[in-house]
N, C-alpha and C positions, 0 to 999 in steps of 0.2 A: 378789792379789785386793783388797788394801786400796787400791792405786793405781788398779786397773781393775775396779771392782765390778760392771760390766755383763757381764763375761765368764761363760761357761757354768760355769767352776769355782766362781765365787762363788755362783751360783744353786744349784749342787749342794750346796755347803757349807751354805747356809741351809736347803735342803730336808732335809738329813741331820739337822740339829738339831731340825727339826720345831717351829719356834717361830712362834706366831701373834701378832697385834697385842695380844691381851689380856695376853700375857706381857711384851710390851714396856713396858706401863704400869709394871711393877715394875723396869724397868731405866732409871733416869734418865740414865745416861751415854750411852745410845744415843739417847734422845729429845733430850737436850741437844745432842748432836752433829748430829742431823738438823736441829734448829732453827738451829744455827750455819751449816750449809750453806745454808739458806734465807736467813738474814740476810746472809751474805757476798755473795749475789747481788744484794742491794739497794744495795751500795756504788756510788757514782757512778763514780769514775774507774777502778775496776778490778774485774774479775771473777776475779782470781787471788789474792785476799787471804787465802784460807783455808789456813793452814799444815797440812801432814799431821799427823795425830795419831799418837802412839806406841801407841795402843790400836787395833791392827789389827782386832780383832773389832768394835769400835764403828764403824770406817770401813766395814766390809763391810755391817753391818746398818743403818747410818744412811742409806745410799744409797737403798734401796727405800722406807724410811720417809719420807725427804724428798720422794720422788716422790709418795707418798701424801698428804703435807701439801700439795704443790702442787695435786694433783688435787682435794683437799677444798676449796680456796679457790674453785675455779671461775672464776678470773680469768685470762683468756687472756694478758694482758700479763705477769702474774706468772709464769705457766707458761713462756712464751717466754724470759723473763729468766733464770729458774732453769736452764732447759735450756741456754742459752748459757753460763752460768757453769760448769756441770759440763763442758760440751764443751770450753771453753777451758782448764779445769783439766787435762783429759786431754791436750789439745794440748801444754801445757807439759811434762807428764811425758814424752810421746813425744819432744819435741824434746831432752830431757835424757837420753833412754834410750841407754845404752851398747851394749846388745845388739840387733843388727839383727833377730835371730830373734824378739824380742818384738813388734816392729812387724809383722813378717810374720804371726805367729800371731794378733794382734789383727785384722788385715785379714781373715784366713781365718775368724775367729769371726763376722764380719759377712757371710760368704758371698762375699767378693771373689775374683775370679780375679786372682791376682797372681803375677808372676815376678820372680826375682832372678838376675842374671847371675853366672857363676862368677868372672869376672875382677874385680880390684879397681882402682879403687874400684867398689863394687857399683852396678849399674844396675837400678833398679826399673821395672817396667812393669805397668800394670793394664789390664784390658779396657775398651775405649772406652765400652761401655754403662754400666758403673759410674762411669767418669770423668764422663760426661755427666750422670748422675743427680745427682752431687754438685756440679757446677759450673754447671748450666743454670738454677739458681734460688738465691735467698738472697744471701749477702754476697759470693760469688765471681763472680756473674753479670756485674757491671759492670767487672770488672778484665780488661783485654785479655790479661794474662798467662795466664789460664785458658781463653781461647777455643781450641777444638779446632784451628782453622786455624793457630794459632800454636804447636802442639805437634808433636813428632816422633812420627809414627804409622807403625807397621810391622805390616801384616797384622792390624789390629784391636787392636793393643796400643799404649798411650800411655806414652811414657817420662816418668818422674817421679823426683824426688829423694826421699830419706828424709824431709826436712822437708815436702815437698809431700804425701807420703803421710800424715804426721801432720796436716796441715791438712785434708785430705780426710776423714780419720777424725773430725775435729772435727765436720764437717757430719753425718756418720753418727750419732755419739753424740747430737747435738742433736735430730735427727729422731726417734731412738728414744725419747728421754725425752719429747718432745712427744706422740708417739703413745701412750705409756704413760699419760700424764697426762690423756688424753682419755677414758679409760675411766670408766664410772660407778662412783662410790665406794660400796662396800658399807658396811654398818653397822659402826661402829667404837666402841670404848669412849669414855665421856664424857671421860676425861682426854685422849685423842687429839683429840677434837673441840675441847676447850679450847685445845690447842696450835695447831690450825688457825685458830681464831678470833683468837688472839693474833698469829699470823704475818700474817694478812690485815689486821688492824688496823694493824700496823706498816707494811705495804706501802702501804696507802692513805694513811697519813700522809706518806710520802715520794714518793708517785706523781707529783705535779706536777713536781717537780724531776727525777725519774728520766726522765720522758717527754721533757723538754727535752734532757737529756743523751743519751738514746737517739737523738733526732732528729739531734743533732750527730754521733754515731757513724755513723748510717745515711748521712748526707750525705757523710761521709768516703769511703764506699765508691763513691759514684756521681758526686758533683759537685765534690769538692775536688781541686785539682791534686795531682800526685804528690808534690811537695815537702812540702805541708801534711799529706797522708796519712801520709807517712813520719815527720814530726815528731810527729804525734799518736800513732802506734803506739809510737814510742820513749818518749814521755812516759808513756803508759799502762803501759808495761813497767818504768818506773822507771829508764830509761837516762839518762845525763847529756846535757844539751843546753847548748850554748854560749850566751853572752849574745845573740848575733845570732839564733841559732835560737829562743830563747825569745821574743825581741822579735817575730820574724816570726810565730810561731805565735799568740801572744796577740793581736797587732794584727789578724791575719787573722780570728780567731774573733770578736773584739769587733765588727769591721766587718760581720760576717755576722749580728749581732744576738744572739749567744750571751751569756748573762748572766755577770756577774762570778763568781757562785757556781759555775757550771759550769766556767768556765775555771780557777778556783782548784783545784777538785776534780780536774781533769785532771792536776795536778802532784803529787798527794798521795802517789804512789808513789816519787817521786824522793828519793834518799837524803838530800839536804840540805833537804828540804821543811820549812818553818816557816810555818804557816798565816797568822799575823799579818803576817809580812814579805811573803809571796807576795800576800796580799790587798792590802796597801798598794801594791805595785808594779803589780798588775793594775788597781786603781782609778785609779792615776795614768795608766796607758796608756789607760784608758777615758775620761779627761777628767773624772773625778769628784773629782780633787784638783789643786791648782795652778790656773793661770789658764786652762786649756783648757776647752772646752765640748763637745768631741766626741773620739772615739777617734783615736789616732795612725794614720797610714797604714802599711801594711806596706812593706818595702823593694821596689824594683823588681826585676824578674827579673835585670837586669844585675848588680846588687849581690849578689843571691843566688848568681849564678854565680861572682862574685869570691870569695865566702866558702865556696864548695864546697857550698852547700845545694841548689842546682839540680843534679841528677844527669844532666842532658841525656837525659831519658827518650824512649821511642819514641812517646809520645803526641803526635800532630801538632798538637794545640791549643796546646801549649807553645811552638811556634815561630811562633805568630801573635799572642801577647800580650806586653805589656810589664810587667804587674803581675799577681801571682797572683789578685788580686780579680776580674779580668775572666774568669777561667777558667770559672766556673760559668755565665756569660752565654752563652758560646759552646758549652758542652756540649750543651744541648738542640738547638741547630741541627745539630750533628754527628750526634746520635742520630736526628733527623728525616730528615736526608739519607741516613743509612745505612739506615733503615727503608724509605725511598722506593726506594732502589736495589735492595733485596732484593725489593720488591714488583713491580718491573718485569719483564715477561716476558723470559726469557733466549732468545737465538737458538739455533736447533737446530744441533747439531754434525753 
């Protein structure tokens, strides 16, 4: 329940204790934990920065209280950001989950029709209606990997891996939190209201930089070439990047107009991160130090292939460009051509 506080068991546990918001006022450990959840979602480079607490009771109760805090702010951007943070936290837990039955039970808790084969390795399949519901909008929509035409489909069942189930459940959790936070806030104690005002004030202070960083992440999903999207994901997860990989990622983002602050923040999860050293290097590549007046250019695709950074993806655009910077220029053309083709009347069979 502490790891997955949205489950019915957690709700039943809270209901059994019959605790209301007035009683939470006298439990600062729960209020503090709820605020920690909110503040963790304001971090730039990561939404996985909140380490699990050893106080499982506080974990269970702080989850609905944090949603109440988000609701009370009335800020759509804040609500979406918090929902994404919690959903990605759940995705991380599911990816690390050793027991396959846990993933299965969580999917069932959301009303999914899901099947697991008897043979090993296990093969998961979910009903195509639920699959489309979680892939036809949001962050998965632009990734060809999730298009139904690119999946194995058997009598209405879509084959998926356990990690893909975890990623789809992330979408489900995010939507549930966003829906919950849209409800009208009932009257709450003054102390809770003060907490909400404090959280909103902190968010508004950070909002300009958060919006730029979120724009960077959204572009990753739709406009960035596969090599850059992969490097961004690895950096945000704190995985090691080689010198060539870091140079490629930083120069690409700087050339796209992303600020030095946002690029530095992207690397804050990497184990050897030192802000002053990273900032110096990024400023140098941005042309703010030394004799240069503009950012360095990313390596050409041929060089990226030599260093194993280009994975030779299925994306057809990658075979028509010589430098990753030109990818986003051709992407709109491909989308327009695809839309036009779909709009053309199909011949009768």
